[in-house]
DOKE-242928 format. One record per residue (C-alpha): residue in one letter; x, y, z. Coordinates in steps of 0.02 Angstrom, whole numbers, plus 50000, padded with zeros to 5 digits. Layout:
AXYZ/...
//
This chain:
M499945000950002/F500595017649961/C500125032750043/L498945039649936/V497325047449934/L496305036249810/L494535042049800/G493305032449675/T494595022249593/L493645013749485/Q493075029049408/L494895036549413/L495405021649326/L494105024349183/I494415041749161/A496425037849148/N496165022249030/P495105025648874/L495365006948820/A494805001648994/T493225009748964/A492815003248799/Q493444985648861/A492414986049035/A490824992648958/D489854977749005/L490384977549197/N489444982649331/P490414996449434/N489324993649564/P489094975449582/P487724969449714/Y488154961649885/L487904943349878/T487524934150041/E488424917249970/A489894914649887/P489744913549700/G490044895849630/P490464883749568/P491574876549702/I493424878749688/K494464864649656/L496324868549704/D497954862049633/L498924857949786/T500574851849717/N502014853949810/L501264865749918/P501394862650112/G500174850550180/G499464862350323/P497974858750414/T496874872050314/H496994878350144/Q496244896050197/K497884904550254/F497974921050375/G499444930550386/I500314948050393/A501014958350263/T502654967150307/H504274973950247/P506014966350220/W506844983350269/W506064983250435/L505924965550467/D507944965650437/V508064977750581/F506894970950689/E506944953450650/D506784942950810/T505424954250890/F504324954750733/I504364934950718/S504024935250904/Y502544945050882/F501974935050709/K502104919950807/D500974927450959/L499594934050836/K499654915750766/L499914921250590/T500574907750463/V500874916950328/V502134931050293/R501934942250137/L503384954050096/P504124964349941/F505594954349857/E506554968649786/W507384965749604/K508454981749647/V509064973849808/F509694957449758/E510314961149565/P511024980049605/Q512084978249458/Q511754967449298/G512164949249333/V512704951349493/Y511594944349624/N511814947549812/W510574937349909/S511434942150086/R509864950450140/E508424938450069/D509404922850116/R509534928350290/L507654933450305/M506764921650183/K507714905350259/R507224911750441/L505414914350408/N505304895950325/D506304887550463/E505224896950581/G503734888650519/F502964902250400/E502254901550223/I502944915050129/V502094925249978/A503354935449905/E502944951649812/F504224953749662/V504374972749636/T505574987849603/V506704990249454/P508534991949461/V509265007749411/W510385000549274/A508664990349216/S507785007649184/S507465019049041/N507355034649151/K508995030549271/E508895051149326/V507155047449406/C507285029249445/V508845033049559/N507805043249664/A506095036449636/D505525015849639/F503785021649610/Q504365032649445/C505435020049367/R505125014549186/L505754996149156/N506814996448975/P506024983148870/Q507814978648804/Y508024971148997/K506684959148981/P507684942248973/N508574948849125/L506904949049218/G506494932549158/R508224927249211/A507874935149392/A506244927149412/E507184910649369/A508514913649496/V507324918149630/V506204904849619/K507604891149601/R508464898149758/Y507024898349851/P506094882349822/F505054883149986/I504254900349921/R502594893549838/Y501684910749812/W502424924549690/E501434941049661/F502184950649515/W502224968549563/N501024978749701/E499704986449647/P500244989649457/D498674999049427/I499245015549513/W501225014049460/P501405026249319/N502535016949217/M501924998649279/G500224996649221/S499115013649260/K499115020649104/D498875005548996/I498884987649028/S500194984648903/D501524991949029/Y501134976949147/A500554961049065/P502214958848950/Y503274959049100/L502044949649197/K502194935649050/V504124936049067/F504084933549255/Y502844919849232/D503804911449101/G505614912449212/A504704907149365/K503924891449270/R505564886949204/A506274885549368/D504714876549434/P503214872449342/T502194870649502/V502494887649585/L501044899749591/V501184916649517/A499744930249535/A499454944049436/S498934959349557/T497674972849582/L497044986549687/N495634992249582/G494894973949562/P493764967649422/V493974982549306/Y495794981149290/V495774961249281/D494534960249158/W495684973349057/L497034959949091/Y496154944649023/R495654953348864/Y497384959148832/S498154942348875/D496984933148771/S497284943048629/T499084945548639/F499754928748710/G498414917848677/M498534912248863/R498434919049044/P500144920649132/W499514918449304/D498864906349426/A498054917049540/I497284935349561/T498014945249709/Y496864958449759/H496834973349895/P494914975249934/Y495104992350013/N493335000150043/Y493915017449969/D492115019649900/G491215018450079/V490015002950012/L488795001550155/E488214983850228/P486414982150187/S486054975450360/T486694992150465/Q487145003950342/K488745004650401/A490395005150292/M490984987250244/S492594980850314/I493314977650137/H492404978049960/K491394963049974/P490414965449822/R491994968949713/I492854952749780/D491284941249745/Y491164950649567/L493024948449534/R492774929249569/Q491244928449448/L492374936749320/M493654924449331/V492244909549322/Q491664918749160/Y493304919149082/G493434900049132/D494734901649282/A493494894649403/N494954884149494/K496024898049516/P495934906449684/I495994925249748/W497224931349880/L496844945349984/T498624951550007/E498254967950100/I496764972450205/G496784985750328/W496205000150402/E496615016650473/E495495018550600/Q495385018250785/P495765001550874/N493994997050902/I493494999250741/Q495034989950668/A494434975850787/Q492734974850722/N493204976250535/V494644961550556/V493264950450637/D492044954750495/A493404952650352/F494014935350401/N492214930850435/F491874934450253/V493674925950195/A493054909850300/S491454910650192/R492324910250021/P493254895749994/Y494094902749844/I495064916549941/T496514905349998/I497694919650069/A497324934450175/T498534944850253/V498264960250366/H499074975250320/M500074977550426/L501074973350594/H501544991250643/D501375009750607/W502735019850526/E502955037350499/G501775037450355/E500425024950398/R499345019950543/Y498665003350479/G499644993050612/L499174979650735/M500384991150855/R500965008450873/V502655015050881/S503015018951086/V503465037251028/D502365045350895/I503345047650753/F501935049550629/G502545063150508/K503975067750611/R505375055550574/D505835038650509/L505635022650607/N507235017350679/K508035001950763/N507865009350920/D505915010250919/T504895000251028/F503024994050989/V501394993451091/P499954983751051/K498414992450991/Q497004986351101/P495804977651070/Y496314976150890/Y498024966150921/D497324953751042/T495514950950933/V496754944050776/K497914935250899/N496254925650968/Y495274923950803/N495174905150764/K496154904950608/R496254886050609/L494684878450591/L495154861150552/P494154853050401/T493304835050434/Q494164819150373/P494284819350178/N494084805250066/S495544795149977/T495674800649801/A496744793549664/D498144807749720/M498054806749902/L497954793750053/V497054796950212/F497634790250378/S496414792650537/E497824785750653/T498774801450624/Q497454813450547/L498674816950412/T498674815350227/V499954807250088/R499894815049921/D500664813749751/A502324809249724/F502424804449921/K500874794249899/K501704782949752/A503424781049846/W502454776150009/L501524761849915/R503084755149873/G503444750750056/G501854753950160/I501604752550333/E502894738550357/L504414747950289/F503784767950315/G502644767150452/F501104779750468/P501474798350428/K501824809350556/T501944825350476/G501074833750320/Q502324839450183/F503384854950215/Y504914861950170/E506554857350275/R508444861250243/N509414844650229/P510944845850324/S512014836150206/D511904848550074/G511204863550142/K509674863550027/Y507834865050041/Y506724850850007/L504934846750015/V504784833750142/Q503614821950239/Y504124811550378/F503454794550424/E503804783550584/R505244775250516/V505884787350382/R505924805650296/M505584807150122/E506274821350006/Y505454827349845/H506774830349707/P505854839949572/E507424837349461/F507144818849455/K505284819249407/G504634803949329/T506044793449373/P506244781749527/N507304795749621/E505904808449623/I505774804149820/L507294800949898/Y507474794550080/G508314806250198/L510034801750301/L509104799050466/G510244785850509/N511714797950479/Q510834813150575/L510434803550723/L512224795550745/V512924813450718/E511684819550860/R512334805450954/G514244809250935/L514694792850826/L514964801950680/N515634819150653/Q514944831550544/F515604824750388/G515014809050427/T516594800650482/A516574789250617/T517164795650781/N516534783550923/G515834767350977/P514984755350849/A515274767350710/L517014764150716/P517854753250573/E517624735250582/T519064722450541/K518824716750373/P518304698350363/A519574686350298/T518184679450167/T516514687150097/S515044675850019/D513324679649993/R512834678950184/L514224689550225/V514554707650133/W516014718550164/F515624738050123/Q517434746650093/Q516604763150094/T516114764550256/Q517244748550333/H515584737650393/I514964721850375/L513264716950337/W512804698750380/G511294685650419/P509524691850442/F510094710650435/L510904706650255/D509224698450208/A508084712750259/W509354725150165/N509134716450002/K507114715550031/Q506874732450068/G507834740849931/G509664740849978/L510774755849932/A509364764949861/I508094765650014/V509244758350161/G510914765650110/L512614759850180/P512874751750335/K513664764450462/T513884753650626/Q514194735550672/V512714727150750/F512684730850936/E511494731251082/E510394746351099/K508814751151194/N507234756351096/P506644772451162/D504834767951095/D504654750951194/G505994751751307/N506674735451269/T508504731351209/Y508754724651033/L510324718750923/V510324735750789/Q511194740550655/Y511234757650594/F511194762950402/E511224779050302/R509374779350308/A508804767650433/R509044756750594/M508654740150585/E508194729850740/L508204711150770/H506724705250866/P506514688250954/G505304676250880/R503734672750990/N503034655051025/G504504646250930/S504474656950769/P506124664350706/A506694680550747/V506304696850640/I507034710750585/L505964727150606/F506434744850550/G506644756050680/L505544771750718/L506884784750647/G505604797750594/N504964796350766/D506584797850851/R507024813650742/L505324821850768/R505534819450964/L507384828950950/Q506484843750871/G505114844450981/R503644839650855/I503174824950947/L503164820451127/D503834804551230/N502234795951189/N502424800550994/Q500964811950999/P501074828350903/N501584843851007/L500014852751000/S500754867251095/D501894872550939/Y500664881450816/Y501894881250680/N502104861050692/P502114851050534/A501584836450638/L499954844050694/P498264836950637/Q497584839350458/F495864836350489/S494664833050632/
//
């Protein structure tokens, strides 16, 4: 949001844009209020999205230049408010200050921290670097006035590809912020925005075809209709997966029942949905990435409840973020005020502190933003486990079916993005009782699309038997003596200098060998099982722990795979000693996904 007086934005847009007037002649500038969500029901594509407990996500809009200063403070407030999405600008001018030279220092620090803390990120790609502008003398002092030089379209595409590749956990991208009011990025003519939207979209999809890219609007249906018409006639396709809309009620539209101003422009949101349905985009969602009010805190509190209730009644709205956490020198939309009044006086600085505006702050905090859906039915793409109230989808489902309960166990988390300590990269993962599965899109369509995390290695490192480089340092992980002879019942692994024999070898061969179980990392030794308290002969592998369980009533001993997924989740505090999810952690991927 920019500090502008925008009265009658629809009329201003039509006056400023004769083409928009002609194209929007059949649109209703004052759409009616609907008591129910316009149909049809939306069918969302959830491919590679984190498997949170609800598909409607409530969050906060923030800004990297302030988050960088108040990082710990802001994150603690985000968590106190129980907001799961953080929406913030991702500035091209910052990460590519010189042509072809990327500086990821700020973005690496902030984006990875947000992901590691459990937030989903909506990144708003915005600003033109001075070197890529056609009005450098203006652009150097005024981002809002920058004009992108068309000769740098390929650079924009490469930048889009680079950011999506570098941050695979950012699944939601907006291209620009309110382009309908940027003088050189769409306010005068849609042709100033749509071609660059397509360049960004194409670059993002080269990096990851499943990432979601949204077109942006402040004005709503008129601008989006213009975008549809232009894109269909010029590109023969629509370069967006969602529409992001800021439904500020500048027009003062009234609630029919109370004759008071609506909290957000509800008729225009529903009208935008109807427009998208008419254009055949019924399964593309709307993201409301800015909702907020410069009002007294009691009015802000009333408005946010009304707005959130409206969002909850509209399943086609999948993201709603409040603008914003705090006041600053130019706006008073915040959930908190600055301790010392700085409005119109000076810039916010690192020494400032914040005070929650009550009752606005606590109203957002206490609103139930995580209503669990009822248990879904299994589908061709999804397995449903009532035992853990979790689902297994897409590539994870295919991989799980190859081993089932016996090899992998029940799911213990939903899908989420986690850094692999072996290579430092982030992958979409899902934990099961015995394994962590990692999705590798670079191997899509091959047996290696899902790889199995090195949980055996990680636990041995954490227990001091391996160092951080995977080299044995202690106890049963130390090298064994090479046997004088080997056979099909006794195998020597030179890579780790360990022996695999008897029932452990049989189980290793049966359950996938190197690909699934990995190399042996210890000798066979006795260890207490943390789940049942009994002591067994065990052997650790890169991805698993095998346990030799004695037979009962004369039956032979059997090899069972240890619950390494559970072990790891306990160490992370995500499940408790009884293997149930830690319900006190609001950002825990092990929380139930349905009731």
